[in-house]
Each structure stands twice: as structure tokens, then as C-alpha cells.
N, CA, C, O and the ligand as a Tripos MOL2 file, in Angstrom:
@<TRIPOS>MOLECULE
protein
  313   311    79     0     0
PROTEIN
NO_CHARGES

@<TRIPOS>ATOM
      1 N          75.9270  106.9930   83.0350 N.3       1 MET1
      2 CA         77.1200  106.7920   83.9340 C.3       1 MET1
      3 C          77.1410  108.0690   85.0870 C.2       1 MET1
      4 O          77.1370  109.2560   84.7600 O.2       1 MET1
      5 N          77.1630  107.6010   86.4240 N.am      2 ARG2
      6 CA         77.0580  108.5070   87.3370 C.3       2 ARG2
      7 C          78.4390  108.9520   87.8420 C.2       2 ARG2
      8 O          79.4090  108.2270   87.6250 O.2       2 ARG2
      9 N          78.5870  110.2410   88.5780 N.am      3 CYS3
     10 CA         79.6790  110.7260   88.9000 C.3       3 CYS3
     11 C          80.6250  109.7700   89.8190 C.2       3 CYS3
     12 O          81.8480  109.6700   89.7250 O.2       3 CYS3
     13 N          79.7860  109.1060   90.7130 N.am      4 GLU4
     14 CA         80.5070  108.1070   91.5530 C.3       4 GLU4
     15 C          80.9880  106.8620   90.7570 C.2       4 GLU4
     16 O          81.9860  106.2730   91.1720 O.2       4 GLU4
     17 N          80.4080  106.4590   89.7460 N.am      5 ASP5
     18 CA         80.8530  105.3770   88.8490 C.3       5 ASP5
     19 C          82.2890  105.8210   88.1770 C.2       5 ASP5
     20 O          83.2650  105.0710   88.1750 O.2       5 ASP5
     21 N          82.2850  107.1350   87.6110 N.am      6 VAL6
     22 CA         83.4860  107.7180   87.1310 C.3       6 VAL6
     23 C          84.6400  107.7900   87.9310 C.2       6 VAL6
     24 O          85.7650  107.4330   87.5830 O.2       6 VAL6
     25 N          84.3020  108.2900   89.0720 N.am      7 THR7
     26 CA         85.4640  108.6050   90.0870 C.3       7 THR7
     27 C          86.1270  107.2950   90.6470 C.2       7 THR7
     28 O          87.2420  107.2150   91.1620 O.2       7 THR7
     29 N          85.1890  106.2490   90.4370 N.am      8 GLY8
     30 CA         85.5800  105.0010   90.8160 C.3       8 GLY8
     31 C          86.5720  104.2080   90.0800 C.2       8 GLY8
     32 O          87.3440  103.3890   90.5780 O.2       8 GLY8
     33 N          86.4670  104.5510   88.7890 N.am      9 ILE9
     34 CA         87.1510  103.6860   87.7960 C.3       9 ILE9
     35 C          88.2590  104.6210   87.2390 C.2       9 ILE9
     36 O          88.9150  104.1780   86.2960 O.2       9 ILE9
     37 N          88.5420  105.8460   87.7030 N.am     10 LEU10
     38 CA         89.5450  106.6750   86.9820 C.3      10 LEU10
     39 C          90.8730  105.9390   87.0350 C.2      10 LEU10
     40 O          91.5840  105.9770   86.0300 O.2      10 LEU10
     41 N          91.2770  105.2710   88.1140 N.am     11 LEU11
     42 CA         92.6710  104.5950   88.0080 C.3      11 LEU11
     43 C          92.8430  103.7330   86.8080 C.2      11 LEU11
     44 O          93.8580  103.8360   86.1190 O.2      11 LEU11
     45 N          91.7340  102.7420   86.4810 N.am     12 GLU12
     46 CA         91.8750  101.9310   85.3560 C.3      12 GLU12
     47 C          91.7750  102.8200   84.0040 C.2      12 GLU12
     48 O          92.4870  102.5710   83.0310 O.2      12 GLU12
     49 N          90.8810  103.8230   84.0220 N.am     13 TYR13
     50 CA         90.8510  104.6910   82.9480 C.3      13 TYR13
     51 C          92.1250  105.4120   82.6630 C.2      13 TYR13
     52 O          92.5960  105.5040   81.5290 O.2      13 TYR13
     53 N          92.6760  105.9310   83.7580 N.am     14 ASP14
     54 CA         93.9790  106.6360   83.3820 C.3      14 ASP14
     55 C          95.2870  105.8420   82.9450 C.2      14 ASP14
     56 O          96.2540  106.2840   82.3250 O.2      14 ASP14
     57 N          95.0660  104.5530   83.4300 N.am     15 GLY15
     58 CA         96.1610  103.5360   83.1210 C.3      15 GLY15
     59 C          95.8570  103.0080   81.7900 C.2      15 GLY15
     60 O          96.7390  102.4050   81.1780 O.2      15 GLY15
     61 N          94.6310  103.1840   81.2560 N.am     16 GLY16
     62 CA         94.3050  102.8250   79.8110 C.3      16 GLY16
     63 C          93.8670  101.2480   79.9930 C.2      16 GLY16
     64 O          93.6980  100.5530   78.9910 O.2      16 GLY16
     65 N          93.7020  100.7520   81.2260 N.am     17 GLY17
     66 CA         93.1880   99.5460   81.2940 C.3      17 GLY17
     67 C          91.7730   99.2400   81.2270 C.2      17 GLY17
     68 O          91.3930   98.1290   81.5970 O.2      17 GLY17
     69 N          90.7910  100.2710   80.7120 N.am     18 LEU18
     70 CA         89.5210  100.0570   80.5980 C.3      18 LEU18
     71 C          89.1460   99.6640   79.1940 C.2      18 LEU18
     72 O          89.6040  100.2300   78.2020 O.2      18 LEU18
     73 N          88.3480   98.7320   79.1620 N.am     19 PRO19
     74 CA         87.9120   98.4100   77.7900 C.3      19 PRO19
     75 C          86.8790   99.4570   77.0530 C.2      19 PRO19
     76 O          86.0360  100.1710   77.5950 O.2      19 PRO19
     77 N          87.2150   99.3280   75.5700 N.am     20 PRO20
     78 CA         86.7420  100.4460   74.9660 C.3      20 PRO20
     79 C          85.1830  100.9790   75.3620 C.2      20 PRO20
     80 O          84.9140  102.1400   75.6730 O.2      20 PRO20
     81 N          84.3050   99.9580   75.2850 N.am     21 PRO21
     82 CA         82.8330  100.5680   75.7890 C.3      21 PRO21
     83 C          82.6200  101.3090   76.8650 C.2      21 PRO21
     84 O          81.8820  102.2940   76.8290 O.2      21 PRO21
     85 N          83.3370  100.8550   78.0960 N.am     22 ARG22
     86 CA         83.3930  101.5080   79.2180 C.3      22 ARG22
     87 C          84.2250  102.9570   79.1660 C.2      22 ARG22
     88 O          83.8830  103.9880   79.7450 O.2      22 ARG22
     89 N          85.1760  102.8090   78.4890 N.am     23 ARG23
     90 CA         86.0980  103.9260   78.2960 C.3      23 ARG23
     91 C          85.4970  105.0440   77.7100 C.2      23 ARG23
     92 O          85.6870  106.1960   78.1010 O.2      23 ARG23
     93 N          84.6310  104.6600   76.5920 N.am     24 GLY24
     94 CA         83.7680  105.7250   75.9450 C.3      24 GLY24
     95 C          82.8260  106.2960   76.6630 C.2      24 GLY24
     96 O          82.5660  107.4800   76.4530 O.2      24 GLY24
     97 N          82.2100  105.6460   77.5410 N.am     25 ARG25
     98 CA         81.3160  106.0000   78.5110 C.3      25 ARG25
     99 C          82.0250  107.0220   79.4560 C.2      25 ARG25
    100 O          81.5200  108.1260   79.6620 O.2      25 ARG25
    101 N          83.0720  106.6800   79.9650 N.am     26 VAL26
    102 CA         83.6400  107.6360   80.9450 C.3      26 VAL26
    103 C          84.0830  109.0020   80.1710 C.2      26 VAL26
    104 O          83.9640  110.1100   80.6950 O.2      26 VAL26
    105 N          84.6080  108.7930   78.8630 N.am     27 GLU27
    106 CA         85.0960  110.1110   78.2630 C.3      27 GLU27
    107 C          83.7930  110.8740   77.9740 C.2      27 GLU27
    108 O          83.7940  112.1050   77.9780 O.2      27 GLU27
    109 N          82.7140  110.1820   77.7310 N.am     28 HIS28
    110 CA         81.4160  110.9890   77.3450 C.3      28 HIS28
    111 C          80.9690  111.8370   78.7050 C.2      28 HIS28
    112 O          80.5830  113.0040   78.6440 O.2      28 HIS28
    113 N          81.0680  111.1430   79.8380 N.am     29 HIS29
    114 CA         80.6400  111.6270   81.0770 C.3      29 HIS29
    115 C          81.7320  112.8880   81.3950 C.2      29 HIS29
    116 O          81.3510  113.9020   81.9810 O.2      29 HIS29
    117 N          82.9170  112.7380   81.0120 N.am     30 LEU30
    118 CA         83.9740  113.7160   81.3030 C.3      30 LEU30
    119 C          83.5160  115.0230   80.5620 C.2      30 LEU30
    120 O          83.4010  116.1130   81.1220 O.2      30 LEU30
    121 N          83.2500  114.7640   79.1340 N.am     31 GLU31
    122 CA         82.9320  115.9890   78.2980 C.3      31 GLU31
    123 C          81.7070  116.6420   78.8820 C.2      31 GLU31
    124 O          81.6370  117.8660   78.7750 O.2      31 GLU31
    125 N          80.7330  115.9960   79.4820 N.am     32 ALA32
    126 CA         79.3740  116.5160   80.0220 C.3      32 ALA32
    127 C          79.5970  117.0090   81.3160 C.2      32 ALA32
    128 O          78.9180  117.9810   81.6450 O.2      32 ALA32
    129 N          80.4250  116.5370   82.1480 N.am     33 CYS33
    130 CA         80.5900  116.9110   83.6450 C.3      33 CYS33
    131 C          81.7930  117.6910   84.0320 C.2      33 CYS33
    132 O          82.9000  117.1540   84.0650 O.2      33 CYS33
    133 N          81.6150  118.9100   84.3170 N.am     34 ALA34
    134 CA         82.9530  119.7520   84.4830 C.3      34 ALA34
    135 C          83.5140  119.1370   85.9190 C.2      34 ALA34
    136 O          84.7200  118.9210   86.0440 O.2      34 ALA34
    137 N          82.7020  118.8990   86.8540 N.am     35 THR35
    138 CA         83.2120  118.3190   88.1270 C.3      35 THR35
    139 C          84.0570  117.2230   87.8960 C.2      35 THR35
    140 O          85.2270  117.3160   88.2680 O.2      35 THR35
    141 N          83.6170  116.0760   87.2770 N.am     36 CYS36
    142 CA         84.5030  114.9590   87.0000 C.3      36 CYS36
    143 C          85.5810  115.2050   86.1180 C.2      36 CYS36
    144 O          86.5970  114.5340   86.3020 O.2      36 CYS36
    145 N          85.5650  116.1280   85.0890 N.am     37 ALA37
    146 CA         86.5670  116.5530   84.2480 C.3      37 ALA37
    147 C          87.6920  117.1630   84.9730 C.2      37 ALA37
    148 O          88.8500  116.8560   84.6920 O.2      37 ALA37
    149 N          87.3670  118.1300   86.0190 N.am     38 ALA38
    150 CA         88.3660  118.6200   86.8970 C.3      38 ALA38
    151 C          88.9340  117.5910   87.6940 C.2      38 ALA38
    152 O          90.1630  117.5310   87.7500 O.2      38 ALA38
    153 N          88.2440  116.7730   88.3180 N.am     39 TYR39
    154 CA         88.7860  115.6830   89.0080 C.3      39 TYR39
    155 C          89.6910  114.8540   88.3500 C.2      39 TYR39
    156 O          90.7530  114.5610   88.9000 O.2      39 TYR39
    157 N          89.3940  114.4230   87.1990 N.am     40 ALA40
    158 CA         90.2330  113.7050   86.1560 C.3      40 ALA40
    159 C          91.5640  114.4230   85.9040 C.2      40 ALA40
    160 O          92.6390  113.8240   85.9060 O.2      40 ALA40
    161 N          91.4380  115.7190   85.6900 N.am     41 ASN41
    162 CA         92.6970  116.5500   85.4000 C.3      41 ASN41
    163 C          93.6460  116.4470   86.5750 C.2      41 ASN41
    164 O          94.8420  116.1670   86.5090 O.2      41 ASN41
    165 N          92.9380  116.7130   87.6580 N.am     42 THR42
    166 CA         93.8140  116.6980   88.8800 C.3      42 THR42
    167 C          94.4730  115.2170   89.2300 C.2      42 THR42
    168 O          95.5670  115.0530   89.7710 O.2      42 THR42
    169 N          93.6720  114.3020   88.8510 N.am     43 TYR43
    170 CA         94.0270  112.9650   89.1470 C.3      43 TYR43
    171 C          95.2500  112.6500   88.0930 C.2      43 TYR43
    172 O          96.2500  112.0660   88.5080 O.2      43 TYR43
    173 N          95.1590  112.9890   86.9390 N.am     44 THR44
    174 CA         96.2820  112.9430   86.1500 C.3      44 THR44
    175 C          97.4910  113.4290   86.4410 C.2      44 THR44
    176 O          98.5540  112.8080   86.4190 O.2      44 THR44
    177 N          97.2660  114.8330   86.7820 N.am     45 ALA45
    178 CA         98.3650  115.6070   87.2470 C.3      45 ALA45
    179 C          99.1430  115.1980   88.5050 C.2      45 ALA45
    180 O         100.3190  115.5140   88.6860 O.2      45 ALA45
    181 N          98.4220  114.4890   89.3450 N.am     46 VAL46
    182 CA         99.0480  113.8600   90.4660 C.3      46 VAL46
    183 C          99.8540  112.5750   90.0170 C.2      46 VAL46
    184 O         100.9960  112.3420   90.4110 O.2      46 VAL46
    185 N          99.1920  111.8220   89.2150 N.am     47 GLN47
    186 CA         99.8000  110.6350   88.6670 C.3      47 GLN47
    187 C         101.2450  110.9930   87.9780 C.2      47 GLN47
    188 O         102.2790  110.3490   88.1580 O.2      47 GLN47
    189 N         101.1020  112.1420   87.1620 N.am     48 ASP48
    190 CA        102.3400  112.5640   86.4590 C.3      48 ASP48
    191 C         103.4390  112.9600   87.4430 C.2      48 ASP48
    192 O         104.6010  112.6310   87.2070 O.2      48 ASP48
    193 N         103.1140  113.6630   88.5520 N.am     49 LEU49
    194 CA        104.0540  114.1040   89.5570 C.3      49 LEU49
    195 C         104.7780  112.8750   90.2610 C.2      49 LEU49
    196 O         105.9890  112.8440   90.4780 O.2      49 LEU49
    197 N         103.8260  111.8070   90.6090 N.am     50 VAL50
    198 CA        104.4100  110.6700   91.2110 C.3      50 VAL50
    199 C         105.4430  110.0440   90.2690 C.2      50 VAL50
    200 O         106.5570  109.6620   90.6260 O.2      50 VAL50
    201 N         105.0120  109.9900   89.1820 N.am     51 GLN51
    202 CA        105.8610  109.3120   88.0490 C.3      51 GLN51
    203 C         107.2130  109.9800   87.9690 C.2      51 GLN51
    204 O         108.2580  109.3290   87.9950 O.2      51 GLN51
    205 N         107.1670  111.2810   87.8730 N.am     52 GLU52
    206 CA        108.3100  112.2300   87.7770 C.3      52 GLU52
    207 C         109.1540  112.1300   89.0120 C.2      52 GLU52
    208 O         110.3790  112.0840   88.9050 O.2      52 GLU52
    209 N         108.5670  112.0950   90.1670 N.am     53 ALA53
    210 CA        109.2670  111.8510   91.4360 C.3      53 ALA53
    211 C         109.9240  110.4470   91.4170 C.2      53 ALA53
    212 O         111.1250  110.3620   91.6730 O.2      53 ALA53
    213 N         109.3230  109.5340   91.1770 N.am     54 LEU54
    214 CA        109.8810  108.0890   91.0550 C.3      54 LEU54
    215 C         111.0520  108.0480   89.9770 C.2      54 LEU54
    216 O         111.9400  107.2140   90.1510 O.2      54 LEU54
    217 N         111.1110  108.9270   88.8340 N.am     55 ALA55
    218 CA        112.0010  108.7440   87.8730 C.3      55 ALA55
    219 C         113.2420  109.5390   88.2620 C.2      55 ALA55
    220 O         114.2560  109.4140   87.5760 O.2      55 ALA55
    221 N         113.2270  110.2950   89.2470 N.am     56 VAL56
    222 CA        114.4010  111.1200   89.6000 C.3      56 VAL56
    223 C         115.4710  110.1380   89.9910 C.2      56 VAL56
    224 O         115.2580  109.2510   90.8180 O.2      56 VAL56
    225 N         116.5290  110.2940   89.4360 N.am     57 GLU57
    226 CA        117.9880  109.5920   89.7280 C.3      57 GLU57
    227 C         118.6050  110.1330   90.8790 C.2      57 GLU57
    228 O         118.8250  111.3440   90.8640 O.2      57 GLU57
    229 N         118.9060  109.5190   91.8070 N.am     58 LEU58
    230 CA        119.7550  109.9380   92.8660 C.3      58 LEU58
    231 C         121.3060  110.0380   92.4940 C.2      58 LEU58
    232 O         121.8850  109.2190   91.7820 O.2      58 LEU58
    233 N         121.7960  110.9750   92.9840 N.am     59 SER59
    234 CA        123.2780  110.9910   92.6430 C.3      59 SER59
    235 C         124.0370  109.8780   93.6250 C.2      59 SER59
    236 O         123.3980  109.2860   94.4950 O.2      59 SER59
    237 N         125.1810  109.6930   93.4490 N.am     60 GLN60
    238 CA        125.8110  108.7660   94.1710 C.3      60 GLN60
    239 C         125.9830  109.1530   95.5760 C.2      60 GLN60
    240 O         125.8700  108.2830   96.4390 O.2      60 GLN60
    241 N         126.2460  110.3780   95.8990 N.am     61 ALA61
    242 CA        126.2760  110.9960   97.3990 C.3      61 ALA61
    243 C         124.9430  110.8790   97.9210 C.2      61 ALA61
    244 O         124.7860  110.4950   99.0810 O.2      61 ALA61
    245 N         123.9090  111.1860   97.1450 N.am     62 ASP62
    246 CA        122.4200  111.1430   97.9170 C.3      62 ASP62
    247 C         122.1910  109.4750   98.1410 C.2      62 ASP62
    248 O         121.7540  109.0260   99.2000 O.2      62 ASP62
    249 N         122.4690  108.8260   97.2500 N.am     63 GLN63
    250 CA        122.3120  107.3270   97.4410 C.3      63 GLN63
    251 C         123.0140  106.9280   98.6890 C.2      63 GLN63
    252 O         122.4970  106.1080   99.4470 O.2      63 GLN63
    253 N         124.2470  107.5070   98.9540 N.am     64 ALA64
    254 CA        124.9400  106.8880  100.0850 C.3      64 ALA64
    255 C         124.4810  107.4670  101.2140 C.2      64 ALA64
    256 O         124.6170  106.8100  102.2460 O.2      64 ALA64
    257 N         123.8920  108.7000  101.2950 N.am     65 ASP65
    258 CA        123.2730  109.1710  102.4670 C.3      65 ASP65
    259 C         121.9410  108.4720  102.7860 C.2      65 ASP65
    260 O         121.5900  108.2680  103.9480 O.2      65 ASP65
    261 N         121.2490  108.1300  101.7700 N.am     66 LEU66
    262 CA        120.0990  107.3750  101.9310 C.3      66 LEU66
    263 C         120.2830  106.1290  102.5410 C.2      66 LEU66
    264 O         119.6090  105.7410  103.4960 O.2      66 LEU66
    265 N         121.2720  105.4330  101.9550 N.am     67 ASP67
    266 CA        121.5330  104.0430  102.4820 C.3      67 ASP67
    267 C         122.0480  104.1080  103.9630 C.2      67 ASP67
    268 O         121.7690  103.2670  104.8180 O.2      67 ASP67
    269 N         122.7480  105.0920  104.1350 N.am     68 MET68
    270 CA        123.2480  105.1830  105.7290 C.3      68 MET68
    271 C         122.2010  105.5270  106.6570 C.2      68 MET68
    272 O         122.1900  104.9570  107.7480 O.2      68 MET68
    273 N         121.1600  106.5340  106.3230 N.am     69 ALA69
    274 CA        120.0190  106.8310  106.8370 C.3      69 ALA69
    275 C         118.9130  105.4440  107.0850 C.2      69 ALA69
    276 O         118.2210  105.1990  108.0730 O.2      69 ALA69
    277 N         119.0090  104.9100  106.1860 N.am     70 LEU70
    278 CA        118.2390  103.6650  106.1740 C.3      70 LEU70
    279 C         118.7070  102.5470  106.9560 C.2      70 LEU70
    280 O         117.9430  101.7630  107.5200 O.2      70 LEU70
    281 N         120.1520  102.4640  106.9930 N.am     71 GLN71
    282 CA        120.7030  101.3240  107.7560 C.3      71 GLN71
    283 C         120.6500  101.9630  109.4180 C.2      71 GLN71
    284 O         120.4520  101.1960  110.3600 O.2      71 GLN71
    285 N         120.7870  102.9720  109.5550 N.am     72 THR72
    286 CA        120.6460  103.6210  110.9740 C.3      72 THR72
    287 C         119.2600  103.3710  111.4660 C.2      72 THR72
    288 O         119.0330  103.0000  112.6170 O.2      72 THR72
    289 N         118.3120  103.5900  110.5420 N.am     73 ALA73
    290 CA        116.8650  103.4950  111.0520 C.3      73 ALA73
    291 C         116.6550  102.0220  111.2450 C.2      73 ALA73
    292 O         115.8960  101.6390  112.1350 O.2      73 ALA73
    293 N         117.2630  101.1980  110.4900 N.am     74 ILE74
    294 CA        116.9890   99.7150  110.6120 C.3      74 ILE74
    295 C         117.6210   99.0860  111.8160 C.2      74 ILE74
    296 O         117.0750   98.2620  112.5490 O.2      74 ILE74
    297 N         118.8340   99.5680  111.9390 N.am     75 ARG75
    298 CA        119.5440   99.2950  113.3440 C.3      75 ARG75
    299 C         118.8290   99.6330  114.6370 C.2      75 ARG75
    300 O         118.7760   98.8670  115.5990 O.2      75 ARG75
    301 N         118.2100  100.9990  114.5800 N.am     76 ARG76
    302 CA        117.4850  101.3050  115.6410 C.3      76 ARG76
    303 C         116.1470  100.4670  116.0430 C.2      76 ARG76
    304 O         115.7240  100.2410  117.1760 O.2      76 ARG76
    305 N         115.6470  100.1040  114.8860 N.am     77 THR77
    306 CA        114.3950   99.0980  115.1580 C.3      77 THR77
    307 C         114.6830   97.6860  115.4120 C.2      77 THR77
    308 O         113.8620   96.8710  115.8310 O.2      77 THR77
    309 N         116.0900   97.4200  115.0860 N.am     78 ALA78
    310 CA        116.2980   95.7780  115.2230 C.3      78 ALA78
    311 C         116.5220   95.5350  116.7520 C.2      78 ALA78
    312 O         116.7080   94.3940  117.1750 O.2      78 ALA78
    313 ZN         80.3810  113.5500   86.8930 Zn       79 ZN79
@<TRIPOS>BOND
     1     1     2 1
     2     2     3 1
     3     3     4 2
     4     3     5 am
     5     5     6 1
     6     6     7 1
     7     7     8 2
     8     7     9 am
     9     9    10 1
    10    10    11 1
    11    11    12 2
    12    11    13 am
    13    13    14 1
    14    14    15 1
    15    15    16 2
    16    15    17 am
    17    17    18 1
    18    18    19 1
    19    19    20 2
    20    19    21 am
    21    21    22 1
    22    22    23 1
    23    23    24 2
    24    23    25 am
    25    25    26 1
    26    26    27 1
    27    27    28 2
    28    27    29 am
    29    29    30 1
    30    30    31 1
    31    31    32 2
    32    31    33 am
    33    33    34 1
    34    34    35 1
    35    35    36 2
    36    35    37 am
    37    37    38 1
    38    38    39 1
    39    39    40 2
    40    39    41 am
    41    41    42 1
    42    42    43 1
    43    43    44 2
    44    43    45 am
    45    45    46 1
    46    46    47 1
    47    47    48 2
    48    47    49 am
    49    49    50 1
    50    50    51 1
    51    51    52 2
    52    51    53 am
    53    53    54 1
    54    54    55 1
    55    55    56 2
    56    55    57 am
    57    57    58 1
    58    58    59 1
    59    59    60 2
    60    59    61 am
    61    61    62 1
    62    62    63 1
    63    63    64 2
    64    63    65 am
    65    65    66 1
    66    66    67 1
    67    67    68 2
    68    67    69 am
    69    69    70 1
    70    70    71 1
    71    71    72 2
    72    71    73 am
    73    73    74 1
    74    74    75 1
    75    75    76 2
    76    75    77 am
    77    77    78 1
    78    78    79 1
    79    79    80 2
    80    79    81 am
    81    81    82 1
    82    82    83 1
    83    83    84 2
    84    83    85 am
    85    85    86 1
    86    86    87 1
    87    87    88 2
    88    87    89 am
    89    89    90 1
    90    90    91 1
    91    91    92 2
    92    91    93 am
    93    93    94 1
    94    94    95 1
    95    95    96 2
    96    95    97 am
    97    97    98 1
    98    98    99 1
    99    99   100 2
   100    99   101 am
   101   101   102 1
   102   102   103 1
   103   103   104 2
   104   103   105 am
   105   105   106 1
   106   106   107 1
   107   107   108 2
   108   107   109 am
   109   109   110 1
   110   110   111 1
   111   111   112 2
   112   111   113 am
   113   113   114 1
   114   114   115 1
   115   115   116 2
   116   115   117 am
   117   117   118 1
   118   118   119 1
   119   119   120 2
   120   119   121 am
   121   121   122 1
   122   122   123 1
   123   123   124 2
   124   123   125 am
   125   125   126 1
   126   126   127 1
   127   127   128 2
   128   127   129 am
   129   129   130 1
   130   130   131 1
   131   131   132 2
   132   131   133 am
   133   133   134 1
   134   134   135 1
   135   135   136 2
   136   135   137 am
   137   137   138 1
   138   138   139 1
   139   139   140 2
   140   139   141 am
   141   141   142 1
   142   142   143 1
   143   143   144 2
   144   143   145 am
   145   145   146 1
   146   146   147 1
   147   147   148 2
   148   147   149 am
   149   149   150 1
   150   150   151 1
   151   151   152 2
   152   151   153 am
   153   153   154 1
   154   154   155 1
   155   155   156 2
   156   155   157 am
   157   157   158 1
   158   158   159 1
   159   159   160 2
   160   159   161 am
   161   161   162 1
   162   162   163 1
   163   163   164 2
   164   163   165 am
   165   165   166 1
   166   166   167 1
   167   167   168 2
   168   167   169 am
   169   169   170 1
   170   170   171 1
   171   171   172 2
   172   171   173 am
   173   173   174 1
   174   174   175 1
   175   175   176 2
   176   175   177 am
   177   177   178 1
   178   178   179 1
   179   179   180 2
   180   179   181 am
   181   181   182 1
   182   182   183 1
   183   183   184 2
   184   183   185 am
   185   185   186 1
   186   186   187 1
   187   187   188 2
   188   187   189 am
   189   189   190 1
   190   190   191 1
   191   191   192 2
   192   191   193 am
   193   193   194 1
   194   194   195 1
   195   195   196 2
   196   195   197 am
   197   197   198 1
   198   198   199 1
   199   199   200 2
   200   199   201 am
   201   201   202 1
   202   202   203 1
   203   203   204 2
   204   203   205 am
   205   205   206 1
   206   206   207 1
   207   207   208 2
   208   207   209 am
   209   209   210 1
   210   210   211 1
   211   211   212 2
   212   211   213 am
   213   213   214 1
   214   214   215 1
   215   215   216 2
   216   215   217 am
   217   217   218 1
   218   218   219 1
   219   219   220 2
   220   219   221 am
   221   221   222 1
   222   222   223 1
   223   223   224 2
   224   223   225 am
   225   225   226 1
   226   226   227 1
   227   227   228 2
   228   227   229 am
   229   229   230 1
   230   230   231 1
   231   231   232 2
   232   231   233 am
   233   233   234 1
   234   234   235 1
   235   235   236 2
   236   235   237 am
   237   237   238 1
   238   238   239 1
   239   239   240 2
   240   239   241 am
   241   241   242 1
   242   242   243 1
   243   243   244 2
   244   243   245 am
   245   245   246 1
   246   246   247 1
   247   247   248 2
   248   247   249 am
   249   249   250 1
   250   250   251 1
   251   251   252 2
   252   251   253 am
   253   253   254 1
   254   254   255 1
   255   255   256 2
   256   255   257 am
   257   257   258 1
   258   258   259 1
   259   259   260 2
   260   259   261 am
   261   261   262 1
   262   262   263 1
   263   263   264 2
   264   263   265 am
   265   265   266 1
   266   266   267 1
   267   267   268 2
   268   267   269 am
   269   269   270 1
   270   270   271 1
   271   271   272 2
   272   271   273 am
   273   273   274 1
   274   274   275 1
   275   275   276 2
   276   275   277 am
   277   277   278 1
   278   278   279 1
   279   279   280 2
   280   279   281 am
   281   281   282 1
   282   282   283 1
   283   283   284 2
   284   283   285 am
   285   285   286 1
   286   286   287 1
   287   287   288 2
   288   287   289 am
   289   289   290 1
   290   290   291 1
   291   291   292 2
   292   291   293 am
   293   293   294 1
   294   294   295 1
   295   295   296 2
   296   295   297 am
   297   297   298 1
   298   298   299 1
   299   299   300 2
   300   299   301 am
   301   301   302 1
   302   302   303 1
   303   303   304 2
   304   303   305 am
   305   305   306 1
   306   306   307 1
   307   307   308 2
   308   307   309 am
   309   309   310 1
   310   310   311 1
   311   311   312 2
@<TRIPOS>SUBSTRUCTURE
     1 MET1         2 RESIDUE 1 A MET
     2 ARG2         6 RESIDUE 1 A ARG
     3 CYS3        10 RESIDUE 1 A CYS
     4 GLU4        14 RESIDUE 1 A GLU
     5 ASP5        18 RESIDUE 1 A ASP
     6 VAL6        22 RESIDUE 1 A VAL
     7 THR7        26 RESIDUE 1 A THR
     8 GLY8        30 RESIDUE 1 A GLY
     9 ILE9        34 RESIDUE 1 A ILE
    10 LEU10       38 RESIDUE 1 A LEU
    11 LEU11       42 RESIDUE 1 A LEU
    12 GLU12       46 RESIDUE 1 A GLU
    13 TYR13       50 RESIDUE 1 A TYR
    14 ASP14       54 RESIDUE 1 A ASP
    15 GLY15       58 RESIDUE 1 A GLY
    16 GLY16       62 RESIDUE 1 A GLY
    17 GLY17       66 RESIDUE 1 A GLY
    18 LEU18       70 RESIDUE 1 A LEU
    19 PRO19       74 RESIDUE 1 A PRO
    20 PRO20       78 RESIDUE 1 A PRO
    21 PRO21       82 RESIDUE 1 A PRO
    22 ARG22       86 RESIDUE 1 A ARG
    23 ARG23       90 RESIDUE 1 A ARG
    24 GLY24       94 RESIDUE 1 A GLY
    25 ARG25       98 RESIDUE 1 A ARG
    26 VAL26      102 RESIDUE 1 A VAL
    27 GLU27      106 RESIDUE 1 A GLU
    28 HIS28      110 RESIDUE 1 A HIS
    29 HIS29      114 RESIDUE 1 A HIS
    30 LEU30      118 RESIDUE 1 A LEU
    31 GLU31      122 RESIDUE 1 A GLU
    32 ALA32      126 RESIDUE 1 A ALA
    33 CYS33      130 RESIDUE 1 A CYS
    34 ALA34      134 RESIDUE 1 A ALA
    35 THR35      138 RESIDUE 1 A THR
    36 CYS36      142 RESIDUE 1 A CYS
    37 ALA37      146 RESIDUE 1 A ALA
    38 ALA38      150 RESIDUE 1 A ALA
    39 TYR39      154 RESIDUE 1 A TYR
    40 ALA40      158 RESIDUE 1 A ALA
    41 ASN41      162 RESIDUE 1 A ASN
    42 THR42      166 RESIDUE 1 A THR
    43 TYR43      170 RESIDUE 1 A TYR
    44 THR44      174 RESIDUE 1 A THR
    45 ALA45      178 RESIDUE 1 A ALA
    46 VAL46      182 RESIDUE 1 A VAL
    47 GLN47      186 RESIDUE 1 A GLN
    48 ASP48      190 RESIDUE 1 A ASP
    49 LEU49      194 RESIDUE 1 A LEU
    50 VAL50      198 RESIDUE 1 A VAL
    51 GLN51      202 RESIDUE 1 A GLN
    52 GLU52      206 RESIDUE 1 A GLU
    53 ALA53      210 RESIDUE 1 A ALA
    54 LEU54      214 RESIDUE 1 A LEU
    55 ALA55      218 RESIDUE 1 A ALA
    56 VAL56      222 RESIDUE 1 A VAL
    57 GLU57      226 RESIDUE 1 A GLU
    58 LEU58      230 RESIDUE 1 A LEU
    59 SER59      234 RESIDUE 1 A SER
    60 GLN60      238 RESIDUE 1 A GLN
    61 ALA61      242 RESIDUE 1 A ALA
    62 ASP62      246 RESIDUE 1 A ASP
    63 GLN63      250 RESIDUE 1 A GLN
    64 ALA64      254 RESIDUE 1 A ALA
    65 ASP65      258 RESIDUE 1 A ASP
    66 LEU66      262 RESIDUE 1 A LEU
    67 ASP67      266 RESIDUE 1 A ASP
    68 MET68      270 RESIDUE 1 A MET
    69 ALA69      274 RESIDUE 1 A ALA
    70 LEU70      278 RESIDUE 1 A LEU
    71 GLN71      282 RESIDUE 1 A GLN
    72 THR72      286 RESIDUE 1 A THR
    73 ALA73      290 RESIDUE 1 A ALA
    74 ILE74      294 RESIDUE 1 A ILE
    75 ARG75      298 RESIDUE 1 A ARG
    76 ARG76      302 RESIDUE 1 A ARG
    77 THR77      306 RESIDUE 1 A THR
    78 ALA78      310 RESIDUE 1 A ALA
    79 ZN79       313 GROUP 0 **** ****
């Protein structure tokens, strides 16, 4: 498996959607290749950050501000 093969399927690999034979080959490559391992780590860290950001719950005041800003923006474009 080449580096470009690994980087191309990291999304599937990270999401656990890769079938075991391919998953094993990716893991094998990541153990042997520092470049792809670093890339995979960064990729996972970014995924975690995005998930954390999406999990943040807005307070009612923030939600109201956001609604107001969105409505204003929508009215401007309408
Ligand atoms: Zn590699």
C-alpha cells in the first residue's frame, strides 16, 4: 500500500468504515511510515476538534443572538 492510497482512505479508516483486510493494510502502513502516521494523527485530532465544536451547546442568550444575526442576514439577502 502506497502513501497516496492511505491518505485517500483515511476518512473511511477513521470512521471505522473500512473492512478488516483493508483496515489491516492501513494499520500496517501507518506502523511503518512516519509521514502517514503523523498525517493520520493530525487528521484524527482535527476530526476530534470538529466534533467537540459541534457538540458545544449554545446558551439561550447565544442562541437568540445567533437567530437574530441569521434573520438579519436572511432579510438582507431576500
Ligand atoms: Zn506512508
